[in-house]
C-alpha positions, 0 to 999 in steps of 0.5 A: 566356099571354094576360097574358104576351103583353100584357106582352110588347107593353107592354114593347116599347111601353115601351122604344120610348117611351123611345127616342121621348123620346131622339129628342125630346131629341136634336132639342132638343139640335140633333142627330138620333137615328137612325131605327132607334132606336125599333124597336131599343128596341121589339125590345130590350123584347120580347126582354128581357122574354121572356128574363126570363120564360124564366129566371124561369118555373121559380122562379115555378112552384115558388113556386105549388106546394102544400107537398105537392109536391116538385121531384125533377128539373129539366131545363136546356136550351140551344138554337141559337135561344136563343143566350143559353142557352149562357151560362146554360141555361134550365129549361124542364121539371121534375118534382114528386112528391106525396110526402105523398099517397103510398099504401103498399100494404096487403100490401107496405109497400115499394110506394107509389102516388104521382103525378108532375107534369110541368111544361113551359113553355107546356104543360099540367101532366101527372099520371102515376101511379107505383108506387115499389118502395122495396126494389128501388129502382125505379119503374113507370108505373101504368096506372089500371084501367078502371071494369070492371077491379079491378086492385090495386096488387099485381096491377099490380106483378106484371104490370108488366115495364117497371121503371125503376131508381132510385138511392138518391140519386134525389130521387124515391126519397128523397122517397117512401121516406125511411122505408125508406132506413135499411133498405137 
């Protein structure tokens, strides 16, 4: 975030420098450029760089993901303080799943334990363990047991009351349960 701040300031000074060159060239031509030209170009440089970064953040993050992580959902938003986002909504959040490291339950091969990773612009990555039931299809948050507790995945599934239904077309379901799709 520090590097992005430095780059934003550099973009502002860079375009302000272009405006400074324009004002000097206009003086040589015998005309005066308006006094507001340099601050306007500086502001355009700052806003332009920030808008560029907001639209390219998702692609930059996905390019840095390990091969094991699969993007299963992205959230595009439009907000009033970003009026340009009404023309093209911005992706400011997305969710990825660690499909390669999904562990099947020993007693029930239709139940998997995997990690979801929640990415949001200018926030830390959150890791959320999930239990995926391929036969239902549904998902539930997996509460990691305390050091003293020895709660297995199967016991957790039995105690879980908050299941979120998944559709067969859901990318999370497809990436984890791809072997079970033919059976449903």
